[in-house]
C-alpha positions in Angstrom: 61.0 86.0 -64.5 59.0 88.1 -61.3 55.6 85.8 -63.4 57.8 82.6 -63.3 58.5 83.1 -59.6 54.7 84.3 -58.9 53.9 80.6 -60.4 56.4 78.9 -58.8 55.1 80.6 -55.1 51.7 79.6 -56.0 52.4 75.8 -56.7 54.6 75.6 -53.6 51.4 77.3 -51.7 49.2 74.8 -53.4 51.5 71.6 -52.8 52.0 73.2 -48.6 47.6 73.3 -48.5 47.7 69.8 -50.0 50.1 68.6 -47.2 48.2 70.3 -44.7 44.7 68.9 -45.7 46.2 65.4 -46.0 47.7 65.5 -42.7 43.8 66.7 -41.4 42.7 63.6 -43.2 45.1 60.8 -41.6 44.3 62.5 -38.2 41.2 62.5 -38.1 41.1 58.9 -39.7 43.4 57.9 -36.5 40.7 59.2 -34.0 37.7 58.0 -32.7 34.6 59.1 -31.1 32.8 57.5 -28.2 29.0 57.3 -27.4 27.0 55.9 -24.6 23.4 54.6 -25.0 22.0 53.6 -21.5 18.4 51.4 -21.3 15.9 52.2 -19.3 15.1 50.6 -15.6 12.6 48.3 -16.8 15.4 47.3 -19.2 17.9 46.9 -16.6 20.1 50.0 -16.8 22.3 47.8 -19.5 25.0 50.5 -21.2 26.2 50.2 -24.7 29.1 52.2 -26.2 29.4 53.1 -29.6 32.8 53.4 -31.2 32.8 55.7 -34.0 35.4 56.1 -36.9 35.0 58.5 -40.2 33.5 55.5 -42.2 33.2 52.6 -39.8 31.9 51.6 -36.2 31.4 48.8 -33.5 29.1 48.9 -30.6 30.0 47.1 -27.3 27.4 44.8 -25.5 24.1 44.6 -27.6 21.4 45.0 -24.7 18.9 42.9 -22.8 15.6 43.6 -24.3 14.0 43.8 -27.2 13.2 47.3 -27.1 16.3 48.7 -25.6 18.1 46.7 -28.6 15.8 48.5 -31.2 16.3 51.9 -29.8 20.0 51.3 -29.9 19.7 50.2 -33.7 18.3 53.4 -34.1 21.0 55.3 -32.6 23.5 53.3 -34.8 21.5 54.1 -38.1 21.6 57.8 -37.2 25.1 57.9 -37.4 25.1 56.9 -41.2 28.3 54.4 -40.8 28.6 50.9 -41.9 28.4 48.5 -37.9 31.2 46.3 -38.0 31.4 44.6 -34.8 29.2 43.9 -32.2 31.2 42.8 -29.1 30.5 40.9 -26.1 32.6 41.2 -22.9 31.1 38.6 -20.8 28.9 35.9 -21.5 25.7 37.2 -19.7 22.4 37.6 -21.7 21.6 40.8 -20.5 24.2 41.7 -22.8 24.4 39.4 -25.4 20.8 38.7 -26.5 20.1 42.0 -27.8 22.6 41.3 -30.7 19.9 39.2 -32.2 18.0 42.3 -33.0 21.1 44.2 -34.3 22.3 41.7 -36.9 18.6 41.7 -38.0 19.2 45.4 -38.4 22.2 45.1 -39.9 23.1 42.2 -41.5 26.7 42.6 -42.4 27.9 43.3 -39.2 29.5 40.7 -37.2 28.8 39.6 -33.7 32.3 38.7 -31.7 33.9 38.0 -28.7 37.2 36.5 -27.0 37.3 32.3 -27.5 36.3 31.8 -24.3 33.7 34.0 -23.9 32.3 32.6 -27.0 32.1 29.6 -26.1 30.2 30.3 -22.8 27.6 32.4 -24.4 27.0 29.6 -27.6 26.7 27.0 -24.6 24.1 28.7 -22.7 21.8 30.3 -25.3 18.8 27.5 -24.4 18.8 28.4 -20.9 19.4 32.0 -21.4 16.2 32.3 -23.4 14.0 30.6 -21.7 15.0 32.7 -18.4 14.5 35.7 -20.8 11.2 34.6 -22.2 10.1 33.9 -18.3 11.4 37.6 -17.3 10.6 39.9 -20.5 7.8 37.7 -22.2 7.1 39.1 -26.0 10.4 41.7 -25.1 12.5 39.2 -24.9 15.6 40.0 -27.8 15.4 35.8 -28.7 16.0 33.5 -29.9 20.2 34.2 -29.2 22.5 34.4 -31.9 25.9 32.9 -31.5 29.1 35.0 -30.7 32.0 34.3 -33.1 35.3 33.9 -31.4 37.8 36.5 -32.0 41.6 35.8 -31.1 43.3 38.7 -31.7 44.2 41.3 -28.8 42.8 44.5 -30.7 40.1 45.6 -33.1 40.8 47.7 -35.7 37.8 50.8 -36.5 39.2 52.8 -39.5 42.4 51.6 -38.9 42.4 52.9 -35.0 42.8 50.5 -32.1 40.8 48.9 -29.7 42.8 47.0 -27.3 40.9 43.9 -25.7 42.3 43.6 -22.3 41.5 39.7 -20.8 41.9 38.0 -17.3 39.5 40.9 -16.0 37.6 40.3 -12.3 33.9 40.8 -12.5 30.4 39.8 -12.2 30.1 36.0 -11.7 26.5 34.7 -11.3 25.9 30.9 -11.3 29.4 30.5 -12.3 33.0 29.7 -11.4 34.5 32.4 -10.3 37.0 32.4 -13.1 34.2 33.5 -15.1 35.9 35.1 -18.0 35.8 39.2 -18.5 37.0 41.1 -21.1 37.0 45.2 -20.9 38.2 47.1 -24.3 40.8 50.0 -24.0 41.0 52.8 -26.8 43.9 54.6 -26.5 43.4 57.6 -28.7 40.8 58.4 -26.2 42.1 56.5 -23.0 38.9 55.6 -22.7 38.0 51.9 -20.7 34.6 49.9 -21.4 35.1 47.6 -18.6 31.1 46.4 -18.4 30.0 44.7 -15.6 33.2 45.2 -13.8 32.5 48.9 -12.8 28.7 50.0 -11.9 27.9 53.8 -11.0 24.8 54.7 -8.5 23.3 51.4 -8.9 23.9 48.3 -7.0 26.6 45.7 -8.3 26.3 42.5 -9.3 28.2 40.5 -6.8 26.2 37.3 -6.7 28.6 34.2 -7.0 31.7 36.3 -6.0 34.0 34.9 -3.1 35.8 37.0 -0.3 39.0 36.5 -2.4 37.6 37.2 -5.9 36.0 40.2 -4.3 39.9 41.6 -3.2 41.3 40.9 -6.5 38.7 43.1 -8.1 39.2 45.5 -5.9 42.8 45.2 -6.6 42.0 45.8 -10.0 39.7 49.0 -9.7 42.6 50.5 -7.5 44.9 49.8 -9.8 42.9 51.8 -12.5 42.4 54.4 -10.5 46.1 55.6 -10.8 45.7 55.3 -14.5 43.5 58.4 -14.3 41.5 57.5 -17.6 39.5 60.4 -19.4 36.3 58.3 -19.9 35.2 54.7 -18.0 31.7 53.5 -19.3 30.2 51.8 -16.7 28.5 48.4 -17.5 25.2 49.4 -15.9 23.7 52.9 -14.3 20.7 54.9 -14.1 19.9 57.1 -17.1 19.6 59.8 -15.5 23.3 59.4 -13.8 24.8 60.0 -17.2 25.4 63.8 -16.4 26.7 63.0 -13.1 29.3 60.7 -14.5 33.1 60.2 -13.9 36.0 58.0 -14.2 36.8 58.2 -10.4 32.9 58.5 -9.5 32.2 54.7 -11.2 35.5 53.1 -9.9 35.4 54.3 -6.3 31.5 53.6 -6.1 32.0 50.0 -6.9 34.8 49.9 -5.0 32.9 50.9 -1.7 30.2 48.8 -2.7 32.3 45.5 -2.9 33.7 46.7 0.5 30.3 46.8 2.4 29.2 43.6 0.5 32.1 41.7 1.6 31.2 43.4 5.2 27.6 42.6 5.2 27.5 39.0 3.3 29.5 37.8 6.2 27.2 39.1 8.9 23.7 38.5 7.5 22.2 34.7 8.5 19.7 35.3 4.9 19.0 37.0 1.9 16.6 39.1 3.4 19.5 40.5 6.1 21.6 41.1 3.3 19.2 43.5 1.4 18.2 45.4 4.0 21.8 46.3 5.4 23.0 47.1 1.4 19.9 49.2 0.7 20.3 51.2 4.4 24.1 51.6 3.4 23.4 52.6 -0.3 20.0 54.4 -0.3 20.1 56.4 -3.2 21.4 53.4 -5.5 19.1 52.2 -8.4 19.6 48.9 -10.1 18.1 46.9 -7.4 17.7 43.9 -9.4 21.2 43.3 -9.2 20.9 43.6 -5.2 18.3 41.4 -5.0 19.7 38.9 -7.9 23.0 38.6 -5.8 21.5 38.2 -2.7 19.4 34.7 -3.6 22.3 33.4 -5.4 24.7 33.9 -2.4 22.4 32.8 0.0 21.0 30.0 -2.3 17.3 30.9 -2.2 17.2 30.3 -6.0 13.2 29.5 -5.5 13.2 33.4 -5.3 15.1 34.1 -8.5 12.5 32.2 -10.6 10.4 34.6 -13.0 8.1 31.3 -13.5 4.9 32.3 -11.6 4.3 28.6 -11.4 7.7 27.6 -9.6 7.1 30.6 -7.4 3.4 29.3 -6.5 4.8 25.9 -5.6 7.8 26.6 -3.4 5.2 28.8 -1.3 3.6 25.0 -0.3 6.7 23.5 0.4 8.1 23.1 4.0 11.2 24.4 4.8 13.4 21.1 4.6 11.8 20.7 1.1 12.5 24.4 0.1 16.0 23.8 1.6 16.7 20.5 -1.0 15.1 22.5 -3.6 17.5 25.4 -3.4 20.4 23.3 -2.9 19.2 21.0 -6.3 18.2 23.9 -8.2 21.9 25.6 -7.5 23.8 22.5 -8.4 21.7 21.8 -11.3 22.2 25.2 -12.8 26.0 25.1 -12.1 26.3 22.0 -13.9 24.0 22.8 -16.9 24.8 26.4 -17.4 28.3 26.0 -17.3 31.3 24.2 -19.5 33.2 21.3 -18.3 36.5 21.7 -17.2 37.2 20.0 -20.6 35.4 22.0 -22.4 36.5 25.2 -20.9 40.2 24.7 -21.9 39.3 27.6 -24.5 39.8 30.1 -21.9 
């Protein structure tokens, strides 16, 4: 009888141990890990986020250059987990073009974004590739690959939810102010990946934004401040600032920069004045290319946006009236060719 009692106790103990083990496996399967990758300054400080489950993973933003995308691919490879998705948060080439490198390294992965963003990225590929080659030469991650439309409101990695937040205010560029952005949110980590909606210790890409757009952007940031996120991943930041990154630090830096730009752009006569004032207000901020590009866009000095040496040389010989005409023509031409018509944009 004692032996039978011991045997039953042993069975109950083993069953309890199995139950605890199963519980541990389930908890592990529902949890995600997050790791941030940051490119070098000459690769414009683009961030990517690795979202990892126990058996699969995804990456947010594919990088701007061939070199940074290959280093990102090396990091992904070191995790020994299949790459399920490369996700694009907005249709700008510095976050999309590296997907061409990642898909070569991980051919089973899928490059995805929302229908509105994928449609714009597909439309812009040829122009983006030309611009990237002028800027990066052989280090350009071209030819671009098209992002597939993904219509769901969440992505599952090992069964755990990654939410897609739409209708986000952020970086515009030479585009309508309703340029679509999405942010990704991981509930289990209370982590937000807003990409080029939030920056840290660097100049913010504000070109193309209007006063009203910036006010909405600021309200959005202040709403996020109240959420008390545990992690916020900026779209651009210096690699050297990773150790200082905090959610509130990134959100307040971006908010304060937008407020400053709103004042500066209103009282500056040209791009150089705006650049000088912003450098004085943010003397330690890196990522100066964003400030220069923003200023050239907002003051329609598009001849200074070109990375083509022939274009830059020719414009130096133009009289002022001709340069003004050229800049206006270049701006309008870019707006028309680079963006979707109202009819084509209905996917938004």
